[in-house]
N, C-alpha and C positions, 0 to 999 in steps of 0.2 A: 214536063213535070218529072219528079224523081220519086222513087219508092220510099216509103216511110222509114224503114230501118236500113236503107242503103247509106254508104259513106257520103254520097252526094247529098242525100236528103238531110243528113245530120249537119253537113257543112252549111246548107241553106238555112237551117234552123239557127245555127250559130251566128250567121250573118244577121238574121232578124233580131236575135237577142242582143247582139252587139250594137245595132243601130237604135233599137228601142230603149236600151238601158244607158244611153249616152250620158245621162245625168250623173250616174255613178262614176263614169270615167272623167268627166269634165267639170264637175260642180264648182271647185274652187276657181278655175279659170273663168267660168261663166259668171259667177258672183263678182269676181274681181273686175272683169270687163265692164259689167253694168255699173259698178261703182266708180271706176277710174275713168273709163272712156265715155260713158253715158251720164256720168255725174249724178247717179242715183244715191239716195241715202241708204244705209244698211237695211232699213225696213222696206224701202221700195224695191231694192234689188232682191231681197228675200221674197217679197210678195210676187214679183214677176216670175221667178223660177217656180215658186209655189203654185201659181196658177197654171203653169205648164203641167205640173204633176197632178193638179186637180183634174185637168182635162183627161189625163191618163186614167185616173181613178174612175171618173164618170163612165168612160167608154168600157172599161173592164167590168164594172159592176153591171152595166146593161147587157154586155155580150156574153160574159162567162156562164151565166145560167143556161144560155141557149147554145152552148158550145157544140153539142152533138147534132144540131140542126142547121149549122151555117156552112157556107162555102168559104173555107179559110184561105184559099189561094187568092180570091178576089178581095176579101176583107184586108188581108195583109198588104197586098199590093196597093190598094186604094188608100189605106191608112197611112202608109209611108209616103205616098205621093202627096197627100194633103199636108203632112208635116213638112215635107221638103219645100213645097210652094210657100208655106207660111214662113219658114226660116229665110227663104230667098227674099220675100217681101220685107222681113225685118232687117235684112242687111242693107236695104235701100233707104231706111229711115234715117233722117238727120239726127245728130246727137244734141237735141234741144229738148227742153222740158215739155214743149207742146207735143212731142212724139210719144210721150209716156203712155197715154191711153191706147194708142194704136199698137205700141209695143206689147202691152199687156194682152190686148185682144188677140194678136197673132200668136202669142205664147199659148193661150187657151186653145185656139184652133189646132195648133201643132200638137198639143197634148192629146186632144180628142183623136186625132189621126193616129198618133203613135200608140195610144192605148188600145185602139181597135186592133192594130197589127200585132201588138204584143200578146193580147189575149189569144189570138189564133196560134201564135208561135209557141207560147208556153203551154197551152192546152195540148198541142201536138207533141211537144217534148214529153209530156206526161203519158202519152199513148205509145211511146217507143218501147223497145224491149228492155231497156234499163234506164228509167228516168233519172235516177240518182247520178249515174255515171255521165250521161249526156249533159245534164244540167251543170255538172262540174266542169266538163270539157268546154261547153260554150262560154263559161266564165273565163276560160283561158283566152278566148278570142276577145272578150271584154278587156282583159288585161293588156293585150296587144294594142287595142285601140287607145287605151290610156297612155301607153308609152308614146305612141305616135302624136297624140294631142299635146301632151306635156313637152314633147321635144320640139314640136313645130309651131304651136299656137302662140307661145309668148313672143317669139321673134316676129311672127306674122302680125300680131297685134301692135307691136312697136312700129312696124312699117306702114300698115294701112289702117290701124285703129281697131276699135272693138267690133266692127263689122266682120272681122276675120273669123270670129267664132261662129257667127251665123252662116257664113259662107261654107265653113267646114261642116256644119250640121246639114245644110242644104245638100251638099255633095253626098254625104253619108246616107241620108234618107232617100235621095233619088236613086242611088245605086241599089239600096235595099229593096226599093219598090220594084225595080226591073227584075232583080233576082227572084223576088217572091212571085211575080207574075208568070215567069217562065219555068221556074224550077221548084216551086213549093211542093213538098211531098204529097202525093195523092194518097187517098185512103185514110185521111186523118179525121174523118167524122165518125158517125155512129157505126159504120161498117168495119171499123178497124179493130174490134175486140179480138184479142189473140187466142181466145179459148171460149168454149161454151160456158165455162164457169164465170168468165168475165162478163158474158152477155147476161147471165143470171144476176150478177152483181149490179149491172146497170139497171135491170128491171126493179131491183130492190134499192135503187139509189136514194129513194126517199127515206130509207132506213139505213143510211150509211153506217159503217161499223161503229162509229161514235161521233155523231154530229156535233155535240158540245166540244169534244176534243178537237175536231177540225177547226171550229171557230177559235178555240184557245190558241192553237198553233198559228192560225192566221194573225191573231193579235200579237203573238210573239214576234213574227216576222215584221209586223208594223213597228213594234218597239225597237227592234234591231235597226231598221232603216231610219226611224226617227232619231235615234242616237247618232247614227252615222251622218245623216244630213245636217243635224243641228251643230255638230262640232266641225265636220269636214268642210262645211260651207265657209268657215272662218279661220281655217288653219293658216292660210296665207296672211290674214290680218293679225293673227296671234303671233306669228313669226316676227312681224314688224313691231308689235307691242313689246316683245322680248328684246328688241334691237338686234336681232340676228341679221347677218349679211344677206342681201337679196339673192345673191348667187347661191348661198348655202340653202336657202329655202327652196329655190327652184330645183336645185340638185336633189333635195329630199323628195320632192314631188315626182321627179323622173325616176328615182330609185323605187319609190312606191309603185310606179307603173310596172317596173320590172318584177317586183315582188308579187304584184297582183296576177302575174302569169301562173303562179304556182298553187294558190289555194284550191282552185277547182280541180286541178290534176291530183293534188295530194288527197283531197276529199274523195275522189274517185278511187284512188288506190287503197284508202283506208275504209272503204265502204263496209267491209265485213269485219273490221277490227275494232271499230268504235261504235258505241251505242248512240243513235240519234238523240236520245233523251239526254245523255251525258254531255254531248256537244251543245245541245240547245240550252243547257244550264251554264256551261262554261263560257259560251259566247258573250252573253250580256255582262257576266261578271268581269271578263277581261275588258270589255268596252268601258265600264266604269273606271277601272284601274288606269287604262290608257288615257281617258279623258282628263282625269285628275293630273296625270303626269304632263300632258300637253299644256294645260292651262296654268300649271303651277311650276313650270320649268325654270322660271326666272331667267338667269343668264347662262344656265348650264345647257348647252345645245343638245347633247345626247338625250336628255330627258324629254326634249321636244321631238327630236328627229326620229328616234326609234319607234315610238308609238304612232307618229304620223305615218311612217312608212308602212306600218302593219294595220292601220285602222280599218281600211276598206277590206283587207284580207280577212278580218274577223267576220264581217258580214257575209262575204262570199262563201267562206268555209262553212260557217254555221248554217246558212240558208240552204246550201246544197243538201245537207243531211235532213233538214226540215222538209225541203221539197220532196225528197225521196219518200219520207214518211207520209206526207200528205197524199202522194200518188198511191201509196199502199192502203191508206185508210179509205180513200175514195177513188176506186179504180175507173170511174166513168170519165175522168179527165176534167170535170168541171171545177173542182177545188183548185187544181194547179192552173187552170185557165184564168183563175182570179189572181194569179201571182202579181200582175201589174198593179191591181188594186191594193192588195195587202202590202206590197212594197211601197207603193207611191203614196198611200195614205200617210205613212210615216215620213217619207221623203218630202211630201208636199207641206206637211206641217213644220218640218225641221228648219228650213231656211227662215221662214217667217217667225217662228217661235224663237229661234236662235237670235235673230235680229232684235226682237223685243227684249230678250234677256240681256243682250249686249248693251242695248241702249239704256236699260234701267239699272242693272246691277253689275255690269261689266263682264268680261270674258270668263272670269273664274266661275261665274254663276252657271255657265254652260255645263261644267263638270258635275256640279251638284244636281242639276236636272237629270243628267245621264244616270247618276247613281239611283235616283228615285225610280226612273223608268226601268232600269235594269232589275231592280227589286220586284217590280210588277211582272216583268217578263219571266223571271225565275219562278215566281209563285204560280203563274199560269202553266208553265211546263210541268211542275210538280203535280198540279191538280189534273192536268190532261193525262199524265202518266197513270194516275189513280183510276181515272175513268176508263182508259184502255185496258187496264188490268181487270177491271170489272167485266169487260166485254171479252176477256180472254184473247186479246189481240197481241200478237208477238211483235214487239217494237224493237227487237234487237238489231234488225237491219231493214233497209228499204225493200220494197217489192222488186223481185227480179223475175222476168218471164222465163 
């Protein structure tokens, strides 16, 4: 095992974040493989991935309130092991309609395992000496994973079929399980408070600085990820609708992976220069603008390519600031331990809702749904800011030990 705030410990947490958040890195490839290779309808493909994310939500909701009382090393290792076995079993299923119920069941089980592991990982990130900075940096690892997946999986899928994506997930989760078992940071439970003041904060955790504000920011994160999943699940299909060359679309996705290396790092560097509230307002607004551009690009490729390349970046950058703010409002670690739930509630609904919208009103309907959800998110941020001011909470920057 490694120490909580050591370089090795932070690398381990980065690996756990990278494995557990694989949907952010591979969602278009995942949906595309289910539709093209497993011959699922858009609604079925969306439902399959949605149920994986529902599993994550269920585990996170159950475990995050108990964060300070759990053995996170074993939970993380076992959770990733369950997910890896489930994806390995999925890779062995034949691509026929009769396999669909089993495919769905395996996705649910994989989600339950990944969600348990992620709750331990994210809660522990929230207990480090600078949660904002570390959360930004672990998202750099997620960007590196996206590059690898978008560079390798399309060719692998052409060679061996849709099972390639499940084999990749199996390898990733299995490696993460081994790393968690042997190197998960010790001292990540209740004994890890960095000061007597933080111990007192934990005792008063039932009167968190502003519990309503915490819930509002949780909803904001869910809105961000709902928008991201709803549009990003179908960017590949939207490119085909606009009659863009397949090679162009694949290149944009690879470029997106490269760009996604930067938002976590940039968010870390700008920690003291930007207000979390301002970032939380700007993020949803830009999501709405980008979604309109992607779906209404017609035949003009740059209007499609540029927002696609930066769409996930918006979520990573904005969520890093919100994560740091939540770690400050609730220093016990329980709020950020619920990160998988707050993210995956949106991500779980997104593919299914997106599929329904596409099937009923078309791809342009996705953008208008994003506009509505973004308005809700901005309203919640403004209300949360008002509540925090009433509590005299300084929200100019995240908590730093």
